[in-house]
C-alpha positions in Angstrom: 0.1 0.0 0.0 2.9 2.4 0.9 4.5 1.7 -2.5 1.3 2.3 -4.3 0.7 5.7 -2.7 4.4 6.6 -3.2 4.4 5.7 -6.9 0.7 7.0 -7.7 1.6 10.4 -6.2 3.8 10.9 -9.5 0.6 11.8 -11.1 0.8 15.1 -9.3 3.9 16.2 -11.2 3.0 14.7 -14.7 1.4 17.9 -15.9 4.5 19.8 -15.0 6.7 17.3 -16.7 4.7 17.5 -19.9 4.8 21.3 -19.9 8.7 21.1 -19.3 8.9 18.8 -22.3 6.8 20.9 -24.7 9.0 24.0 -23.6 12.2 22.2 -24.4 10.8 21.1 -27.8 9.9 24.6 -28.6 13.6 25.7 -27.7 14.9 23.1 -29.9 12.6 23.8 -32.8 13.4 27.6 -32.7 17.0 27.1 -32.2 17.3 24.7 -35.2 15.2 27.1 -37.3 17.0 30.4 -36.6 20.6 28.6 -36.5 19.9 28.3 -40.3 19.6 32.0 -40.6 23.0 33.7 -41.1 23.5 37.1 -39.6 24.3 40.1 -42.0 27.2 41.2 -39.7 28.9 37.7 -39.9 30.2 38.0 -36.3 31.4 34.8 -34.8 29.7 34.3 -31.3 33.0 34.0 -29.5 34.5 37.1 -31.0 31.2 39.1 -30.6 31.1 38.1 -27.0 34.5 39.6 -26.3 33.5 42.7 -28.3 30.3 43.5 -26.5 31.7 42.8 -23.0 34.6 45.2 -23.7 32.0 47.6 -24.7 30.7 47.3 -21.4 34.1 47.7 -19.8 34.4 44.1 -19.0 37.7 42.5 -19.8 38.4 39.8 -17.2 35.9 37.2 -18.6 37.4 34.1 -20.2 35.4 32.8 -23.2 35.8 29.1 -23.7 34.4 26.4 -26.0 32.7 23.3 -24.3 31.3 20.3 -25.6 27.7 19.5 -26.0 24.6 21.0 -27.6 23.0 24.2 -26.0 25.3 23.7 -22.9 26.2 27.4 -22.8 26.6 29.0 -19.6 28.3 31.7 -17.6 30.0 30.8 -14.3 30.0 34.0 -11.9 32.4 32.3 -9.4 35.1 31.7 -12.0 34.1 34.6 -14.4 34.1 32.0 -17.3 31.7 32.1 -20.2 31.4 28.8 -21.9 29.9 28.4 -25.3 28.9 25.1 -26.7 30.7 23.8 -30.0 28.0 25.0 -32.6 27.5 28.3 -30.8 31.2 29.2 -30.4 32.0 29.8 -34.0 28.4 30.4 -35.2 27.5 33.4 -37.2 23.8 32.8 -37.2 21.4 34.9 -35.3 20.4 32.0 -32.8 24.1 31.6 -31.8 24.6 35.2 -31.5 21.5 35.7 -29.3 22.5 32.7 -27.1 26.2 34.0 -26.7 24.8 37.5 -25.9 22.5 36.0 -23.3 25.4 34.6 -21.5 27.3 37.9 -21.9 24.2 39.4 -20.1 24.9 37.1 -17.2 28.4 38.4 -17.1 27.3 41.9 -17.0 25.0 41.2 -14.1 28.0 39.8 -12.2 30.2 42.9 -12.9 27.3 45.3 -12.1 26.5 43.5 -8.9 23.1 42.4 -9.6 21.4 41.4 -6.4 19.3 38.7 -7.9 22.3 37.0 -9.5 24.1 37.3 -6.2 21.2 35.6 -4.5 21.0 32.8 -7.0 24.8 32.2 -6.6 24.2 32.0 -2.9 21.3 29.6 -3.3 23.2 27.1 -5.5 25.2 25.4 -2.7 22.5 25.7 -0.3 20.0 24.1 -2.5 22.4 21.2 -3.2 22.7 20.6 0.4 19.1 21.0 1.1 18.0 18.6 -1.7 20.1 16.0 -0.3 18.9 16.4 3.6 15.3 17.1 2.9 13.9 13.7 2.7 16.0 12.1 5.5 15.3 14.9 7.8 11.5 14.8 7.1 11.5 10.9 7.2 13.0 10.9 10.7 10.4 13.3 11.8 7.7 11.1 10.4 9.2 8.1 12.0 9.3 9.6 15.4 5.5 10.4 15.0 4.8 6.7 14.9 5.9 6.2 18.4 5.0 9.4 20.1 3.9 12.9 19.6 6.7 15.5 20.1 7.6 19.0 19.0 11.0 17.5 17.9 9.1 15.3 15.3 7.1 18.3 14.1 10.2 20.6 14.0 12.0 17.9 11.9 9.1 17.6 9.5 9.0 21.4 9.1 12.8 21.7 8.5 12.5 18.9 5.9 9.8 20.7 4.0 11.7 24.0 4.2 14.8 22.3 2.9 12.8 20.8 0.1 11.3 24.1 -0.9 14.8 25.6 -1.4 14.7 24.2 -5.0 11.4 25.9 -5.5 13.0 29.2 -4.3 15.9 28.7 -6.6 13.5 28.1 -9.6 11.7 31.2 -8.7 14.8 33.4 -8.4 16.2 32.1 -11.7 13.3 33.5 -13.7 13.9 37.1 -13.3 17.7 36.6 -13.6 17.2 34.9 -17.0 14.7 37.3 -18.3 17.1 40.2 -17.2 20.0 38.6 -19.0 17.9 38.3 -22.2 16.8 42.0 -22.0 20.5 42.9 -21.7 21.4 40.7 -24.5 18.9 42.3 -26.9 20.1 45.8 -25.9 23.7 45.0 -26.3 23.1 43.4 -29.6 21.3 46.5 -30.9 23.8 48.9 -29.5 26.7 47.3 -31.1 24.9 46.9 -34.6 25.6 43.1 -34.4 21.9 42.3 -35.5 19.4 44.2 -37.5 16.0 44.9 -36.2 14.4 42.0 -38.2 17.2 39.8 -36.9 16.7 41.1 -33.3 13.0 40.2 -33.5 13.7 36.6 -34.6 16.5 36.2 -31.8 14.0 37.3 -29.2 11.9 34.3 -30.2 14.7 32.0 -29.4 15.4 33.7 -26.1 11.8 33.8 -25.1 11.3 30.1 -25.7 14.3 29.6 -23.4 12.6 31.8 -20.8 9.6 29.5 -20.9 11.8 26.4 -19.8 12.6 28.3 -16.5 9.0 29.0 -15.9 8.2 25.3 -16.6 11.0 24.4 -14.1 9.3 26.4 -11.6 6.0 24.7 -12.1 7.6 21.2 -11.9 9.5 22.3 -8.7 6.1 23.5 -7.2 4.4 20.2 -8.1 7.2 18.1 -6.6 7.1 20.2 -3.4 3.3 19.6 -3.3 3.9 15.9 -3.9 6.5 15.9 -1.0 4.0 17.6 1.4 1.2 15.3 0.6 3.3 12.2 1.1 4.3 13.4 4.6 0.7 14.2 5.3 -0.6 10.8 4.1 2.1 9.0 6.2 1.1 10.9 9.3 -2.7 10.2 8.6 -1.8 6.4 8.2 0.0 6.5 11.6 -3.4 8.0 13.3 -5.5 5.4 11.5 
């Protein structure tokens, strides 16, 4: 019965997973579509990244090429901007938009964006919390099987709080990513890297990517709800 409750509770998160898959598919479709559209400027993404960062007065960022597809990222702790293989030397509008988005994160770091700073703080905290949440809450639930105590209730509350850190992280990530895309479009326009029509198409790629972060928040919320419901059902079984 316990196993049935555990696995059947996955039904709660299925809608979120479906939405996330659809959003990821949309990103893939738009990236493939606009990666075939060459920019008039013919800037290479890695060279353009260096150029627009220098225009912002930022010269310390190291730009690297990494393996994978759409694995582009900026690490604020090391000040390294990593571009995936296809994006690194890409001259298409999708590659330039993605590279500029990562440059947007670099600008956030060097202009002391509070949201980026908060997300950076949450990364290690969330990693630890995700590992401790289930064991801590489980100990609390097991304690309630033998006796009622404030310690058991406190452990359950701590477990839920630790589990919710992932949701908080997903929530903070959305405005960080939207702001990075806003900065990207502005820098591309100011540096005349893309024409107005090319910028409009690049925005479609970036907006699709933003939807994936919203979907991640939805999935995280549903997993949190599932976690809370599992704890509630376990406690109700004890009372029965």
